[in-house]
N, C-alpha and C positions, 0 to 999 in steps of 0.2 A: 558190319559185323549189321548190316540192313536184313532183316528179316525178308523172305519171298514175299512179301502182301506188301511191301514198303513202310511198315511199320515204326521203322529204327530207325530214320531219319528221321518220321515226324516226332518220335521219343527227346532227340539228340536236338531237337530242333525246340522243343517246350522245355528241356529242362535248361539251356541256355538261356534262354526269355524269362525260366523262375528264379534266376540266378542276378541277370539282368532287373526284373524289378524287384528280389528279394535286396538287393544292390541298392539300385533308389529306395526303397522303400527307411533301409538305413540312413544312406544322403537325407532324409526327408524328417527321420525322426531325431537326427541331430541338427539341424535346422532349426525345428522345430523347439529342440530344448531349448539353442543359444541362442533364440529369441523370445524366449519365457528368461529366461535370466537377464534380456535383457529390458523385456518389459518392469521387473520387478524393482531394475534398478533405477528406473525412469521413474517409477509411481512412489520409490521413496525418498531421490530426491525431489520429488513435486511436491508431495508428504512436508519433507522437509523446506520445501521454497515457501511454500504455504503456512508454515510454523513460521519464517523472519520475517512474512509481508504481513502475521497480523500481528506479530513484537515493534513494528517497524509503523505500524498501523496505530498501533496504541503508545507508542512514542512521538507522533505525530500528535495526537490528540493534547497529550499531558503537553508538551511543548505550547500548541496553540491555545490551551487553557490559562499558562504562564505567562504567553507577551498576552493576551484578552484582558489576565489580571494586572501584568505590569501595562498595559493602555489604560487600563482604570483607574492607576495608580495615578500615575504623570500626569492624568486630568481631573482627578479629587486634588494634585497641589498644584495645580496650572489654576482652579476653581481657589482653592485659597489664599493661593499669594493675588489674585489677581482677588480679593474678595480682602484679604487683609493690608492690599494699596488702595482699593476703594474706601476702606473706614479711616485709613491712616488721613485721604485728603480729603475725606469728607470732616473731621475731625483739627483737620490743619485751621490756622487763626484767615490767612485769606476767605477760603472757603466762605467761611461761616457770618464772614464782616459782609461777602459779596451777595450770600444769601438770603440770611438775614433778613432784610428789606422785604422780601420778596414772601418769608413767613411769618411777616409781624402785621405784615399791610400796613406798614410808612408812611404816609403823603414823601410826595416828593419834593412839597416845600415846606420848607422847615422854619 
């Protein structure tokens, strides 16, 4: 089917080349579509993980505040206990007898 001037073979090759390019274009578009879908899925997953991270961060902050308050409460209880112990020991008769000469400046010779 070649023409006498040789144009027929060139047109056949060009048509085959066009078909190959057309097929390549379809493959590239399909790949692009699949990649966009994957990108959207990953972006959605990233958003979900960021939300979870923020939630966990807030929970951690709350737990740290509770722990800090708990440590303060424990320290307060220890100080109260220590104060009570000191007050009891200061008001004991033995402490008063030992401390009284120092407080009143009683001479050592009676």
